[in-house]
N, C-alpha and C positions, 0 to 999 in steps of 0.2 A: 596144629602142625607149625602156625604161623609164630608161637614163643620158640619153638626152637631155631638158632641161628643157621644152624649146617645145612637147612635143606631153605635158606632161603635165597639161593640162585634154583637161577633153574634155562637146560639148553630145551629150545622147543621147535620139530624142525619141522617145518612147514612145508605145503604142497602148491603153493600161489607165495608170490614175491608182495613184501610187504607195501607195496605204492601200486597192487591192482585196485583199478576202479571202482571195484564194491568187494566190502571187507567180507570177512567169512568168521568161521570159527580161529581161524589162526589168530588174526589182529584183538580180535576182541576176549580172546583168554589172555595173551598179551599184555593187553589192557588192564584188565580185569587182577589179571597175577602181581602188575605192579602196584597196582593201589594197593595189596594185600601186601605190599613191604617186599615184596620179591624182585633182584633183577636178571631180566628174560636175556639171553642171545636167543634174539629172533632166526633161523640159519632159515633161507629163501631155496625155494623149489630145488633138487638134483636135479631134476626132470626125471617122465618116469613114460617119455617114448623117445625113440629116434627122430631128432630132427627132420624136416623135410626139404630142401635144396629149392624152394617160395625167396619170398624177400622177405616176406612176417619172419619167419627163422631166422634166414639169415641177421636178419636184423636183432633180432632175441640174441644169436647167440656172440655177436658181434657189441650189443650189451652188457651182456652178460659177463665177457672177457673183460670189458675194461672194469665193470665193480667188481668182479672178481680180485684184478687188481688191486683196491685199494683196503684198508684196514678196515673193520667195523666200526658201520656210521649210529652214533647217536641218533636214535628220530625220536624218543621221548624221555622223560626223567626213568629210568633204569631201562631204556628197552634197547638195546646194539640193538642191528641188522645185520646179517654177514653175508655176501653173496659166493655161493661158493664155486669156484675155479673146476668144470671138471672136463671129462672128456665127452661131447655130446652126442658122440654116434655109438652106435653099435653098442645101445644099453642091455640089452640082454647079455652080453657075453660075461662071464664071473670075473674073467680080466682085465677087462673095463668096468665093471662095480667095484672091485677092488682096489685098480688105481683110482680111483675117484673116492674109494669110501678113506683112501689113505691118506690123499692130498687135504681131505674134509676132518680129516680125525688130526692133523700137524695145525691145519687151522683153527681146530676147536682151543688146542694144546694153547697156545699161542697167547689166544686169547685168554682165555683161564687165569695163564700164567702173569698176566701183565695187569688183569681187574681182579687176584688173589679169588677166583670162581672157585671155590672148595662146595665140593660135594652138592653138583649141582641133579634138582629134581630133572629125568629127563621124563617128555612131554612132547609126544610124537603123532602126528599124521600122517605116516606111511614107515611100510616094514622095513627097509632100506639105512636102516641106522646100526645095526650089528656092528660094523666094525670103527665107526664114529664111536661109539659112546665105551667101546673098550677100557675104562679107566678105573682105578684102585680106590679114585677117591669121588662116587658118585651115591645120590638118594636114588630111592627106587624109580621105577621105569612107570610110565604108563601110557599106553597108547588111546588117542582118541580118534575112534574110526569115525567119520563122517559123513564118509562115502563107500560104494564098492567099486574103488579106482580100475582092478581087476578088470570090469567092463566096459570101461572109457577106449571108445577106437584108437589103437596106434602103440595098445601098452601088452606085451607080452602075459597072458591070464598066466600061463602055468608058473613060466618061473615068480608073478608077481602073487598067485597064490601060495605057492611052494614058500616064500619067504616071510610071508606074512603068518603064514603056521610057525615057523623058527620063531616070529615074534613074539608073539601070542603066548606059546609055551615059558617064553620066556619073561614075559612082565610082568609085573607087580599089581595096576590095574587095568581097565578095557576100561570106556566108557564110548556107547555105542548113539548113534542117533535115531537111530531106527528100529524098528522087529524084524528085521528082514535081516538086519546086521547084529542083532545079539543070538542071531538062530544060525547067524554066520560062524559068529565069534564062542558061542558057547560050549561048544566040544573039544574046545583048546585051552580054555581058561576056565579054572572056578569063581574067579571074581569078577563077571562082565555085570557094567550096569548101564543101563536103560534112560536118558536125560535127550528131550525133544532139542532141535534147533528152536535159539529164542529171538529176542529184539531189543534191540536199545531203547527204549521206551517212549526217555526224553529224546532223544533225539529224532526219535519218528513222528512223535507227539507234536512236533511243533509245524505239522502239513495242515492242524488244527488252527493255529493260528494264521497262516499262511503270510505272504509277503504284498506288500501293496502295487505291487510292478508284477505283470505275468512275464518269466521269461520269453524274451526273444524268438524263441524256436516255435509254442507253444499259442502265440500272438495269434496265430491264420488259422487255428484248427476249431473249428464250430465243437462244441460241444450235441450232443452225449463224446465222453471222451472213453474209450476201454484200455486199458495199458495194462502193459508187460515190461517189467523193470528184471534183466540180468543179461547172462552172453545167452548168446542171438544160437544155441549148438543146433542144431540137425539128428544129433543122436537123443538129444531130451526131449525137446519141442516138437509137436504134431502141427506142422506147418499145412499139411493138406486139412488139416480142421480148419483153423485160422483162414485157408483161400477161401473155403467154402462159404463159413457164415461173412467174409467180407466181402463175397462178390454176391449175398443176398438181401445184405441190410446195406446199401451207401450212403444212408441213412445216418451211421456212425460212422465215427472216427477212431482209429486204433492208432494207439503211439506207443511205437517202441524204442527203450531208451536199455541200448548197451550195443554192444557189438557182438558180428559171427565168430567164431571161434578159429585159432589158427588152422591153417590151411579148408576151412569149408566152403565149400564150393556147391552151394541148393538154390539146384535152379527153380524152386518155388518161390525162394526169398527172392530172388529178381525177380519173379511174377509180381509180387509182393509189391517190391519198388513202384511197380509202373501203376499201380492204381493210386487215384485221387483222393482215396479217404482211408490213406493209410502212410501211416510220417515214421521216417526212422529217424529218430536224432541225435543215433550216438553213441558214446560214453559218458555221464555224466558224473562229474566227484559228488563222492559221500555225500558231503557236508550240502551240495545241490539235492538232493535226492527229495526234500519235502515239499520243498516249490513246488514241481512236480505232480505229489503225489498227493497233495490238493489241492492241481486241477484235476484229476482224472473221477470216473461217475463210479469206474468197475477194475479191481485190481485179478488179471486173469492168470491162473494155472493153466495152459494148454501143455501137459505134457504130454509124449508118449508111454506108453506100459512097453516095458521093459527091463531088462536083464537089473540094469542102470538104475532106472527111476523104480526101479521095487523098493530097492535100498533107500529111497530116499526122502530125506525130509524135508522140504523146501522153506529153506530162510526167510521167504519174501511173503509168505502167508503170515505168520504175527508183524512184517513188518508190514504189510498194505493194511491191518485191521489197526496197528499203532496209529498209521496217517489215514483214519476215520474212511478205508477203502473198504467197501465190500469185495468179497471174492467169487469167481464161478473156476472152478476146475473140474480136470477128470479125475475119473477115480482111480487115485494115488492110494501107497496104504494108511496113508496118514490122516485122507480121512475118513476110513473108518472108526477112528476114532477120537478126530478133532471135529465142529461141525457149527461153531462159534464163524457167524458172519458170513458165511458160506454154502453155495449153493454145487450140485454135483452136476456132471452131464459126461455121459462115454460117445456122447457122436454129435455132429454137427446142427441137426434139432435141435437134439434138447440141452447143445449148447447156447443155443442163441435162446431160446427160452429161457434159461435160468439168468443169462445175461441183463435179458429184457426184464423178470422181474426182479434182479438188482438194482438194476435203473429206476425203475417203480419206487423200489425200496427207499433209497438214497443214499447218503454218505450219510457212515454213522455221526453219533455225536462224542465229542471227550468220553464224555464217563461212560458210554458202551463199550470207549475204543478199549479205555485201561480195567472194565471187567469184562475181556473180553481177553485182552493180553492176560490178566492177570499175576501167576507170579513166573510167567516167563519170559524173563528178564534175563542180561547178560548176569547180573552181580548175585540176582539169588539163585542161577544154577552152577555158577563156579562157588560159590561158599558150598553148598551142596556136595560138589565134589569133593572138594578140599575135608569135608567135613568128613567123608568116606575116606579118604586117606590119612587123616588124622588118627580115625576110630582104628582102624587098620594098624599100622603102627603103633597104637597106642601111646603116640604122644600128646 
């Protein structure tokens, strides 16, 4: 596929803003495609739920309005970012959806004309793209399904699943990150492929080298340190389990790197914030994460077991391993297949025992990390995906 110039452009429809603190599949896929010679228009989230009338959501609306009035900005070599202007309210309304799609379609067309963006590959992470990609001059459609977004609080589940089915019936290729997502997509598309989430091994392996100076906000946190890196979403994280373990083992220090999700009001999080052995450090930049991972004894994935997490393959699993951090997780679906550097527990007492075992086991060596991560890297996975696309199109 790389040899044919007609497919060397890509419109990538994301569910995350480009500059979100924790990079996900969307940003990494853009980078990998750009390394393969593609020009990418990264289209930030159009919003999957109606905003609340709180300070955080209103600030985001204002920020998006300002950015939406500006032309797409080049962020990396061959990567431009478009912040679409949308009507943020009444997201489930068909009229609002159509208006937003037409605004987005106009913005995309102006960019394509200005940059001679011919026959772009369509790579989307959500199904609300039907009108926006109604262009004669386009390449194949790829649906990269990395989460069951219909189960996110605030999302209109019925509407989302209906639109997703329409996309599945239309697109040429489907890539999913979990067995549950494959089962959801298989009935509507015959070309569904399972690839788990992976890791930027070069970036996170920097944790094996470490820096000579401890990050300032880790200086007064004693060992052992139990860490969690990522969004602090109460529909994904079992904070009740964490609270029990935290109170049982006051000799352990818990480090949370990340912020609570928009609109969240979780009383258990507030209780955790009051405890001396719990430390909420807020968001950190992607570049800083290895400096924090190299100071952790154990990385945890204390996820709730629900409809959303059933379809989840946590990126932090391989990120912890790449950074030399042994892992303890609740019994998510991925743990049935992947067990390197991992102990699994389904209740607070088991979680405590597993953490203690991993502390005694000690951090992973660089060679252990590399062996456990193996081929589960962004570069390796992207090449496998593109091989499937190339082979199917016989290019």
